[in-house]
C-alpha positions in Angstrom: -1.0 -9.0 2.3 -2.5 -6.1 4.2 -1.3 -2.6 3.8 -2.2 0.2 6.3 -2.5 3.6 4.7 -2.9 6.8 6.7 -4.0 9.5 4.3 -4.9 13.2 4.5 -5.8 15.7 1.8 -4.1 19.1 1.8 -5.8 22.3 1.0 -4.8 22.0 -2.7 -6.2 18.5 -2.9 -2.9 16.6 -2.7 -3.0 13.3 -0.9 -0.3 12.9 1.8 0.4 10.3 4.4 2.2 7.0 5.1 1.8 3.4 4.0 3.1 0.3 5.8 2.6 -3.4 5.9 0.1 -4.5 8.5 1.9 -5.8 11.6 5.1 -3.9 10.8 6.6 -1.6 13.4 7.4 2.0 12.7 5.8 4.9 10.9 5.8 3.6 7.4 6.8 5.1 4.1 5.8 8.7 3.5 4.1 9.8 0.3 2.9 13.1 -1.1 0.7 12.7 -4.1 -0.9 9.8 -5.9 2.2 8.8 -7.9 4.3 8.6 -4.7 1.5 6.6 -3.0 1.6 4.1 -5.9 5.4 3.9 -5.7 5.1 3.2 -1.9 2.6 0.4 -2.6 4.9 -1.1 -5.2 7.9 -1.0 -2.9 5.9 -2.5 0.0 4.7 -5.3 -2.3 8.2 -6.0 -3.5 9.6 -6.3 0.0 6.7 -8.2 1.6 7.0 -11.9 2.4 5.2 -13.8 -0.4 2.6 -16.4 0.3 1.2 -19.0 -2.0 -1.8 -17.0 -3.2 -3.1 -17.6 -6.7 -2.7 -14.7 -9.0 -4.7 -13.7 -12.0 -8.5 -13.7 -12.6 -8.8 -17.4 -11.7 -7.6 -16.7 -8.2 -9.9 -13.8 -7.5 -13.3 -15.5 -7.4 -15.5 -14.6 -4.4 -18.5 -16.9 -5.0 
């Protein structure tokens, strides 16, 4: 899964922007702050089509 994040930092240091699945059409989900960004990522992961990718440490080897 690939997620595209467009992010900017406001004058007070707050992260704002959008997050969307790569290849999707439209602007994406807006966020303002790190907690909202994490919530966007969780929502995108929950709605994304799942592929047969191993999970856990045994599936993350890059030898």
